[in-house]
C-alpha positions in Angstrom: -57.6 41.6 94.6 -60.0 39.1 96.2 -60.0 38.1 99.9 -58.0 34.9 99.2 -55.3 36.8 97.3 -55.2 39.4 100.2 -54.7 36.6 102.8 -51.9 35.1 100.6 -50.2 38.5 100.3 -50.3 39.1 104.0 -49.0 35.6 104.8 -46.3 36.1 102.4 -45.2 39.4 103.9 -45.2 37.8 107.4 -43.2 34.8 106.4 -40.5 36.8 104.5 -40.3 39.4 107.4 -39.6 36.5 109.8 -37.0 34.9 107.5 -35.2 38.2 107.1 -35.1 38.7 110.9 -33.7 35.3 111.6 -31.1 35.6 109.0 -29.9 38.8 110.4 -29.8 37.4 113.8 -28.3 34.0 113.2 -25.8 34.9 110.3 -23.1 37.5 110.3 -21.1 38.8 107.4 -17.6 36.9 107.4 -14.7 38.9 108.9 -12.7 38.5 105.7 -9.5 38.4 107.8 -7.5 35.7 105.8 -5.2 37.6 103.7 -3.4 36.6 100.5 -4.8 34.8 97.6 -7.8 32.4 98.1 -7.0 28.7 98.4 -10.5 27.5 97.6 -13.2 29.5 95.8 -17.0 28.9 95.8 -19.2 30.4 93.2 -22.9 30.5 94.2 -25.4 30.6 91.3 -28.9 29.6 92.5 -30.7 31.1 89.5 -32.1 29.2 86.4 -30.5 27.1 83.7 -30.2 30.2 81.5 -28.3 32.1 84.2 -25.8 29.2 84.7 -25.0 29.2 81.1 -24.7 33.0 81.1 -22.2 32.5 84.1 -19.8 30.5 81.9 -17.6 33.4 80.8 -17.3 34.7 84.5 -16.4 31.2 85.8 -13.7 30.8 83.0 -12.3 34.2 84.0 -12.0 33.0 87.7 -10.3 29.8 86.5 -7.8 31.9 84.4 -7.1 34.1 87.4 -6.6 31.1 89.8 -5.4 28.3 87.6 -4.1 26.1 90.6 -6.8 26.7 93.1 -9.9 24.7 93.8 -13.0 26.2 92.3 -16.5 24.8 93.3 -20.0 26.0 92.4 -23.3 25.7 94.3 -26.3 25.3 92.0 -29.8 24.2 91.9 -30.6 20.5 91.5 -32.2 21.3 88.0 -29.0 22.8 86.7 -26.2 20.5 88.1 -26.1 18.4 84.8 -24.9 21.6 82.9 -21.6 21.6 85.0 -20.8 17.9 85.5 -18.2 18.1 82.7 -17.2 21.7 82.9 -13.3 21.7 83.0 -13.3 25.0 85.1 -15.1 23.5 88.0 -13.5 21.1 90.5 -16.7 20.2 92.3 -20.4 21.0 92.6 -22.8 21.5 95.5 -26.5 21.1 95.0 -28.8 23.2 97.1 -32.3 24.8 96.7 -32.8 28.5 96.6 -34.3 29.3 100.0 -33.8 25.5 100.8 -35.4 25.9 104.3 -38.8 26.1 102.6 -38.3 22.8 100.6 -39.0 20.0 103.1 -38.5 17.3 100.7 -34.9 18.3 100.2 -34.2 20.0 103.4 -32.0 17.3 104.8 -29.9 16.9 101.5 -29.4 20.6 101.6 -28.2 20.7 105.1 -25.7 17.9 104.2 -24.5 19.9 101.3 -23.9 22.9 103.5 -21.9 20.8 105.8 -19.8 19.6 102.9 -19.2 23.1 101.9 -18.1 24.2 105.4 -15.6 21.4 105.5 -13.8 22.8 102.5 -13.1 26.1 104.4 -13.6 28.4 101.5 -11.5 31.6 101.7 -13.6 33.3 99.0 -17.2 33.0 98.0 -18.6 34.8 94.9 -22.4 35.2 95.0 -23.3 35.9 91.3 -27.0 36.3 91.8 -27.3 38.4 95.0 -30.7 36.9 95.9 -32.0 36.4 99.3 -31.6 32.6 99.0 -28.0 32.8 97.5 -27.0 35.3 100.1 -28.2 33.1 102.9 -26.2 30.1 101.4 -23.1 32.2 100.9 -23.1 33.1 104.6 -23.8 29.5 105.5 -21.0 28.2 103.4 -18.5 29.4 106.1 -16.4 31.2 103.5 -14.0 33.8 105.2 -15.0 36.5 102.6 -18.1 37.0 100.4 -18.2 39.0 97.3 -21.4 39.8 95.5 -23.4 42.5 93.5 -24.5 45.7 95.3 -28.2 46.0 94.9 -31.3 47.0 96.9 -33.9 44.6 97.7 -37.1 44.3 99.6 -38.0 41.1 101.7 -41.3 41.2 103.6 -41.6 44.4 105.4 -37.9 45.2 105.3 -35.9 47.2 102.7 -32.1 46.8 102.7 -29.2 46.3 100.4 -26.8 43.5 99.9 -23.7 45.3 101.5 -25.1 43.9 104.8 -24.1 40.5 103.7 -21.1 40.9 101.6 -17.4 42.0 102.5 -17.2 43.4 99.0 -20.4 44.6 97.4 -19.8 45.5 93.8 -21.7 48.3 92.2 -22.6 47.2 88.7 -23.0 49.6 85.9 -23.8 47.0 83.1 -27.3 46.0 82.1 -26.9 42.6 80.6 -26.6 39.6 82.9 -23.5 38.2 81.3 -21.8 41.7 81.5 -22.8 41.9 85.1 -21.3 38.6 86.0 -18.1 39.6 84.2 -18.1 42.9 86.0 -18.4 41.2 89.3 -15.4 38.8 88.9 -13.5 41.6 87.2 -13.6 43.4 90.6 -11.5 40.5 91.8 -8.8 40.9 89.2 -10.4 38.2 86.9 -10.4 39.3 83.3 -13.0 37.7 81.1 -11.9 36.4 77.6 -15.2 37.3 76.1 -19.0 37.3 76.6 -19.4 33.9 74.9 -21.7 31.4 76.5 -20.4 27.8 76.9 -21.5 24.4 78.0 -19.6 21.1 78.0 -21.3 17.8 77.1 -19.0 15.0 75.9 -20.0 13.1 72.8 -20.9 9.9 74.7 -23.6 11.8 76.6 -25.2 12.9 73.3 -25.6 9.2 72.2 -29.4 9.3 73.0 -29.8 12.2 70.7 -28.3 10.3 67.8 -30.6 7.3 68.6 -33.6 9.5 68.8 -32.8 11.0 65.3 -32.4 7.5 63.9 -35.6 6.3 65.3 -37.5 9.4 64.1 -35.8 9.3 60.7 -34.2 12.7 61.2 -31.2 13.7 59.1 -28.5 16.2 60.2 -29.8 19.7 59.4 -32.9 18.2 57.9 -35.0 19.5 60.8 -35.4 22.6 63.0 -36.0 22.9 66.7 -39.2 24.5 68.2 -39.3 25.4 71.9 -42.7 26.7 72.8 -42.2 26.5 76.5 -41.0 29.0 79.2 -40.9 29.0 83.0 -43.3 31.9 83.1 -46.6 31.6 81.0 -46.6 35.2 79.7 -43.3 34.6 78.0 -44.8 32.0 75.7 -45.5 32.9 72.1 -49.3 31.7 71.2 -49.5 28.1 70.5 -51.4 28.9 67.0 -48.5 31.0 65.9 -46.1 28.1 66.6 -48.5 25.9 64.7 -48.6 28.3 61.6 -44.8 28.5 61.5 -44.4 24.7 61.6 -46.9 24.4 58.8 -45.3 27.1 56.6 -41.7 25.7 57.0 -40.5 23.2 54.4 -38.3 21.2 56.8 -39.5 19.1 59.6 -40.1 20.4 63.0 -38.8 18.8 66.4 -40.8 20.3 69.3 -38.8 20.0 72.5 -39.9 20.6 76.1 -40.0 19.3 79.5 -42.3 16.4 80.4 -45.0 18.8 81.6 -45.1 20.5 78.2 -46.3 17.4 76.3 -50.0 18.4 76.1 -48.9 21.8 74.6 -46.6 20.3 72.2 -49.1 17.8 70.9 -51.7 20.4 70.5 -49.2 22.5 68.5 -48.3 19.5 66.3 -52.2 18.7 65.7 -52.9 22.2 64.8 -50.0 22.6 62.3 -51.3 19.7 60.2 -47.8 18.4 59.9 -47.9 14.6 60.7 -44.1 14.5 60.1 -43.4 16.8 63.1 -41.8 15.2 66.1 -42.5 15.7 69.7 -39.5 15.2 72.0 -40.3 15.6 75.7 -38.3 15.1 78.8 -35.0 14.3 77.2 -31.9 14.7 79.2 -30.1 18.0 78.7 -27.2 16.4 76.7 -29.7 14.9 74.3 -31.4 18.2 73.8 -28.0 19.8 73.1 -27.3 17.0 70.5 -30.6 17.8 68.7 -29.8 21.5 68.8 -26.5 20.8 67.3 -27.7 18.8 64.5 -30.7 21.0 63.6 -30.7 23.7 60.9 -32.1 26.4 63.0 -33.9 27.2 66.4 -37.2 29.1 67.2 -38.1 29.5 70.8 -39.2 31.9 73.7 -37.0 33.7 75.9 -35.9 30.8 77.9 -32.8 28.6 78.9 -32.8 26.7 75.6 -32.1 29.9 73.7 -29.0 30.3 75.7 -28.1 26.7 75.2 -28.5 27.2 71.4 -26.1 30.2 71.6 -23.5 28.1 73.6 -23.6 25.5 70.9 -23.2 28.0 68.0 -26.8 27.5 66.7 -28.7 30.0 64.7 -32.4 31.1 64.8 -35.0 33.4 66.3 -35.7 34.1 70.0 -39.1 35.6 70.9 -39.3 38.2 73.7 -42.4 39.7 75.1 -42.7 41.0 78.7 -39.0 40.9 79.5 -36.1 43.1 78.4 -33.8 41.5 75.8 -31.3 44.1 76.9 -30.9 42.3 80.1 -31.1 38.6 79.1 -31.0 38.0 75.4 -28.4 35.6 73.9 -25.5 37.8 72.7 -24.8 35.5 69.8 -25.0 37.3 66.4 -26.5 34.1 64.9 -29.6 34.4 67.0 -32.1 37.1 66.0 -34.3 38.6 68.8 -37.8 39.6 67.9 -39.5 42.0 70.3 -42.2 44.6 70.4 -42.0 47.4 72.9 -45.5 48.2 73.8 -46.5 50.7 76.4 -46.6 48.5 79.5 -43.1 46.9 78.8 -41.3 45.8 80.7 -43.9 43.9 82.6 -44.3 44.8 86.2 -46.0 41.6 86.9 -42.8 39.5 86.3 -43.2 36.2 88.0 -46.0 37.7 90.2 -48.9 36.7 88.1 -49.3 33.9 85.5 -51.5 36.0 83.0 -51.3 39.3 81.2 -53.8 41.8 82.7 -54.3 43.5 79.4 -54.9 40.3 77.4 -53.5 37.0 76.6 -49.8 37.6 76.0 -50.6 40.9 74.4 -46.8 41.9 74.0 -46.1 38.7 72.0 -49.2 38.7 69.7 -47.8 41.5 67.6 -45.0 39.1 66.5 -46.5 37.1 63.5 -45.3 33.8 62.1 -44.6 35.7 58.8 -42.3 38.0 60.6 -40.5 35.0 62.1 -40.3 33.2 58.8 -38.7 36.4 57.2 -36.1 36.6 60.1 -35.3 33.1 59.5 -34.8 33.6 55.6 -32.4 36.4 56.5 -30.3 34.3 58.9 -30.4 31.0 57.0 -30.5 32.2 53.5 -34.0 30.8 53.0 -36.1 28.4 55.2 -35.6 24.9 54.1 
């Protein structure tokens, strides 16, 4: 560790320690004195898009248990679009995780917190139990907060979430979907299933249909390739994606965020397939529309694999440094490929943007031939 990294590490510990002390001084666990059934319920989910999709069974269970009550969710700005048409949600609040660090959105986050407090929630369910979500749960003004019991370290302090929750639920399940279901189950909410769901009305998918027409794509005449992932070590090598596209008989549509364009163009060029299509920065409903109309999906451990599961798609999901037992799509139509090497699961998760033993060492063992074989088993032959 060089001097700059040491300085950054020390600064991070100091900042987080100050944040923790301020939270403990300024905020108190709610009294939980209001008895009876909750009148308004707030569900806090400040994790990524994949986590929001994996929350759907738990949210549905809360709606089943409290069909006449008002249920709201607090989510990140980047995930709001997933919930706009969710029939189980009556309203959405948008707030950043640890919003006090985001100067550009600080004022908007404060306005959202004021709106929350006006609702006078009688129950808040914090699905994530992260430092940012716990702070928001306390600031929401809810008279009772329920969340997962877990230990955490923040700066120089070690604690557990029971300091912040009226009801801290000890979780025995490993997979995230089952943890969420277990958490709401402690409130008497019985999940119907472990199925992931998303709701996009047909009119919002119109751009996908137009995109297909413009690109000359026919329904199930193409497959989706998603080479991106929020954390670089979760990405299968670009050359492998290029070989896969080159070997497949059907056309490939490479999807990603706007910042993925250079990577997708490199993969397309390396594949030698001029008929491959690059689709960057499309709205989420349009991406959903493309997945629905594709023959299969191939992508890294990322949110789009959960979107594919929610849409009933089939394909292959590539896991490397992370544990598929925790976050894989539970759909039987999605095959997970994963090599358990000696350093797995990676201890550098979101701490470093590169593998210290090599370039994505845990993903290099998954060959394009192995992916193709899995696709043949799932689809009855790659088309």
